[in-house]
N, C-alpha and C positions, 0 to 999 in steps of 0.2 A: 375488704374487711368483713362485709356482711356474710359472704359465702364462707369465709373462714370461721366466723362465729357460729354459723349454722351447722357446719360440719363438726365443730367442737362440741356443740350441744348434742348432736345425734350420736357422736362417739361416746358420750357419757350416758346415753340412755340405757337404763338397765334392761337386761334380757332374761328370758326364762332359761333355767338350767335343768339338766336331767336329774340331778340329786333332789331338787325341789319337787319335781314331778313325782319321783319315786316316794318321797316322804308323804306327799298328799295321798298317793294310792295306798300306802301302808297304813297311814293313820285313819283314813276314812273307810277304806274297803278291805283292810287286812289282806293286802295283795299277796304277801308271802305265803299266807295260809291257803288262799284260794288256788294258787297255781300248783300246789302240791297234789291236787286232785287230777291233774292232767295225766292221761295214760294213752299209750299207743299199742299196736299189735306186735312190736318187735320183741325179740327174746335177747336179754342181756345186752342192751345197747351200750356202746361206748359213749355216745352223746345222749344224755337223759332227755326224755320228752319235754321236761320243763324248760330246758335250754332251747329246744326247737321252738316251743311255744313263745318264749320270750323273744327269740330272734324274729319270728314273723310278726308278733305284736308290735315290737319296736320298729320294724320296717314300715308298718302302716302308720305308726305315730310320726315317723320321720318323713312320711310320704315318698318313700322310695318307689320307683316306677316298676321294678320287676325283681324276681329272685336272683337274676344275674348281678344286679347292683348289690343286693344283700350279700351274695357270695363273695364279692370283692371286699366288702366291709368286714366280713367275718374273718378275714385273714389278719385283721388288726387286733393286737392284744387288748386294747381298750374296750372294744365291743365284746370280746370273749369274756373278759372279767365281768362286764356289766350284766350279761345274761346268764352267767354261771356255767359257761362251757369250759371243759378241761383243755380244749384246743380248738383250733379253727376247723371248719368243715365246709363241704361244698354243697351245692344245691341238690345233688342226688340224695344226700342224707335228709334234707328238708322234704323232698318228695316221698322218699321211702317211709319216713315217719308220719307225715301228714295224711297219707293215704290210709293209714290204719288208726287214726285218732279216734278216741272215744267221744262221740258227739254228745252223749248225755252229760258228760262232765263239763264240756264247753257250754252247753245250754244252761246248766245249773250255775255256772259262773256268771252268765249274763243275768239270770234271775236274781242272784244274790246282789249284784251291782244295782239293778233296778230297784230292788226292795230297799237297799240302803239309801238310794236317792229319794225314794218316797218317804222313808222314815226321817230323812233330814230336811223334809219340806221343799225339795227341789221343784216339785210340780205345783206348789201352791200359788205362785204369782200369776199363772195363766188360767186359773179356774174360770169357767164360764157358768155363772149363776151357781157357784159352789161345786161345779162338776169338773172332774178331770176328763179331758177329751182325747180319744184315740182315733186313728184312721187306719183303714186296711186297704191295701192295693197290691197289684201284681207288677212284676218287672221281669223282663227277659234278660238274662245275665250273659248269654253268649250264643253264637250261632256259627255253624260251619257246614260247608259242602263236602268235606273230606273226613274229618275226625268225628268219631262217634263212640259212645259207650253204651252199656246195658241200660242206663237210666235216661238216655236221650229221648226227647220227643221228636217227631218227624212231621214234616209238611211238604207239600209240593209247591214249588215256586216257579213261576213263568218268567224267564229271563232270556237273554240273547247270548249266542256264542260269539267266538272271535270274528266270525264272518257277518255278524249282524242278523243271523237267522234266529227266530224264536224257538226256544227249547224249554222243556220242563225238567227241572232238577229236584232231587230230594235234598232238603236242608235239615240238618240236625241242630237242635237247640235245647237249652235249659231255661226253665221259667220258675219263679218262686213267688209266693205270696208272703207279705210281711205286715206286721202290725206295729205301729209307732205312736207314741204320745206326741200330740201336736199342740197342746195347749200351754205347756210350760216352756221356759227358756231352753232347757235341755231336751232335744227331740229324741228321747230314748227309744231305741228299737227293742221290742219285747221278744219277738220270736220270728222265725222263718219256717215256711213249709214249702217243700219242693213238689212240683207237679210230677206225677208218675206217668209212664207211657199209657196212652189211651184214655186219660181222664181230662176233664176241663178244669179251668181255673176256679169255678165255683165249688167244685168238689174239694180241692185242696184248701180253699178258704174255709169251708165248713169244718174240715178236719183241724185246721189251725184254731178256729174259734172254740172248738170243743176241747182242745189241748190247753188253752190259756188258763182256764180255772184250775186245771190239774197242776200246772207249773207254778202259778202264783198263789194258789190256795184260797183266793177270794176274788170278788170283782175288783181287780186292781185299778180299773178306771170305771167311770160312770156312764159315759156317753160315747157311742161308736159311730163314726161317719163312714158310709159305704157308697160305692158306685152302684149304678143301675143293674149291673150284672148280678149283684147279690140281693136284689129285691125278690126273695123267694121265701116261701112258707117255712122251710126248715131253719132258715136264719132267724126269722121272727120267733119261732118256738124256742130255739136255743137261747136267744137273748132274753126271752121272758123267764126261762128257768134260772139263768145265771143272775139276772137282775140288771142287765144293761138297757139303757135307752138307746134308740136308734134314730139317725137322720140319714135317709137313703135318697140319693138322686134318682128320679124317675124319668126315663127317656123313651120307654117303649110306648109309642103312640097308639099301637093296636090294642093295648090292654084296656079292659073295661074300667079299671080304676082311673086311668089317665083320661079316658073319654068322659067319664062321669064328672070328674073334677073340672075339666075345661068347660063343659056345658053349664055346670053350676056357676062358675065364676064369670062366664060371659053374660049372665043375666042379672048381675048386680055390680055396683061400684066397688072400687078397692077398699079394703079395710084400713089401709095405711099407705101413705106416700110421702116421700122426702127426696132430697138431693144431697149428695156428699161428694167430696173430691176423691178421685181414684187415679193413682199414678200422676200423669200430667194433665188429665182432663177431669170431667165430672160425670157422675152417673145419677140419673133420675130413676127412682124405683117406685113401683106400685105393687102392693102386696095384697093377696087374698088368702084367707085362712078359714078352714072349715074342719069340723070333727065328725066322726061317726060314719065314714064311708067304709064299706067292706073291702078288705084287701083283695080277695078273689072269691070265686064261687066255691072252690075247694077248701079255702081257708078264710071264712068270713069274719075274721077278727076286725073290729072297728079300728081304723087308723085315722090320724090327722093328716090333712094335705095342705101344704102351703105353696102358693104359686107366686112367682115374681116376674114382672115384665120390666126390663131395664132398657133405658136409652143412654148409651155410653157415648159421650162427646169428647173427642180428642183432637188436639191441634196437629196439623201436618204442614210440612214445608215442601213446596214444589218450586225449585229454583229460588228466586228471591221472594216469591209470594207465599204468604201464610194463609192456610185455609183450615177449616174445621170439618171433621167428618163424624157423623152420628150413625151408630149401628144399634140394632134392636136385638135383644136376647130374651128368651123365655126360659125360666127354670121352674121345675116342679119337684118338691121334696115330700116324701112321706115320713112321718115321725111318730114315735110313741110318747113324746113329751106332752105333758098336760098344758093347756092354754093358760091356766091361771098362774102357773109357776114359771112358764117359759114363753114369753111373747113371740109373736111371729117374726119380729125384727131380729131377735136372737137366733131363731132358726135360720133366717137368711144368712146371718154372719157365719153360723156353724156350717151351713151348706157350702159356702165359699171357702171356709177354712180347710176343707178336705184337700185343696190344692197344696197345702203346706207340706203334705207328705211327698208331693212331686218336687217342690222347690227345695225344701230343707231335708228331704230324705233321699229319694232315689236319684234326683239330679245331682245332689251334692256327692253322694257315694259314687256316682258314675264319673263325674267330671274331676273330682279332687281326691278320690280314694281308690281309683282303679277297680271298682266293683265288677266291671264287665271285662276284666283282663282275661278271664277264663283260666284261672290258676288250676293246674293239675287235672285238666279235662282229659279223659281217656288215657290216664297215666297207667302204664302196664308194669311199672317198677313198684311192686307192692309186696308186703310180707305175706308169708304163707300161714295158714291155719289148719289145724287138724280136721280131717274129714272122716266121717263114720263109714263112708262108702268106698274109700280107697286112699290113694296117696294124698298128701297135703295139697290144698288148693289156695290160690291167692285170695286174700281178704277182699271183700267188696270195696270198691273205690269210694272212700268217704272224704277224699281230699278237697273237692270243690266245696262241699258243705262245711268242712272244718275251717277252711280259709275264710269262708263267708261269716261264720260265727266269730272268728278271731277279729275280722274286720269290724263287725258290729261292736265288739268290746272296745276296740281302739277308738271307734267313732264316738261312742257314748262317753268314755272316760276322758278323752281329749276335750270334748265339749264341756263336760262338767268341770274339768280343771281350769279351763279358760273362762267360762261364763260364771262359775260359782266361787272360784277360789282366787284367781289371779288378779291382783291389783294393777299389774303392768298392762294386762290386756284391756282393762277398762280405762286406765289413765291415758294411754298412748293410742287407743283406738286401733289395735292391731286386728288382723284377720286370723282366722284359725289356721290358715295355710302358713302364715308367718310364724305362728307359735310352733308348729311342727318343724319349720326350718331352724328356728332358734334352738330347739331341743337337739336337733341333729348336729348343729355346729358345736353345741356345748359338750357333746360326747368326745370330741377330739381335743378338748381342753383338759379332760380328765387325765390324771397321771396313771399310766399303766403300772401294774405291780412290779416291784424290783425283783429280778430273778438273778440268782447267783450264776456266774459264768461256769460253764462246764469245763472240768479239768480232765485232761487226758490221763488215763490210768498209767501208772509206772510199769515199765516193762521189766 
């Protein structure tokens, strides 16, 4: 009887529906108006680019694993009606259209969504000392030994052949730098910048940071968390012009700033120390804090340096015996935050919060959103565009970047729908993956439009 009652209760549990998701998008973000700006490079297409965009967007919302699964679902009248397609179409239409998508229109859609979230106070709950916190990091989206395109990066990889002999092979890959809000409940992705052949990640990151004020019109966030790769004078100059404060992890032990700080801290006791739980164990922290150290000889701007020495104690099980293991960690951060308004303990919390972009950003996109699937990489089926020097030429392949931006839109909007709007999500403690599955199942409960039967003409 208990199992029957439990199954009866679960059967009565309400679920998310696609119409409620659409009403939320239209009411809060004016979704119908936003998608009208979508354009591609095709001439007089039978399937409008808005329908192609809606198909790919809902494929990510439903967490479909590939375009082949989407192609099978596009044969159903329910999905055709929902995305506004006049008929079903195959994945070759998706590829042909997406390779010529207008990236500026997609980026502006993402900007408008994030602006609306900020205007609706979506980032307020996670402010740190009144500041909205963002983090910037890089990710490799795909790699291949065989397929390549004009925008591919190259590296030499030492591996073994089928006989076990060491060989050197050229590997082609794509890498991007992204900026994400990490302080609020909705971890909104603000923009992506792709690495170009022959340049480093720091160059693409600087280009992205310079582009963010142009996209959002103001310092959209207040505090930026960066890895040690970006501890460079151009980054500090740009942040000073825009008005961002910085917290940068410092790992280069050969730098004069690193050595000066460690020598200074060795000669005095810690400024603060405490213990707190972490995961299944505890961490004991000692903090040192100082101001006025020059960043470098070429750029002698005074910066603040915070050092943390941590003793992390965690329980371990070895057979039937339980033991504890203690590991030591040292962290050093440089920051432009003032000591009076931002204590060292807050800098320590912010320095570790940078890992949220790994757990709630790249890892989530990789494991649950197929971000590393390599959509449309090296696709040769592309529309032609007029060329001044001769016959029409294929448009540059923008498919990978277009799919990545659509995925960012789906990621942000699904998170906002579940975390900010849905009572079902909060009451029944659902996962975001289950929300996507419920939306997908609700699609097939929609009634397709009634179509009059075709009548054979009289002879």
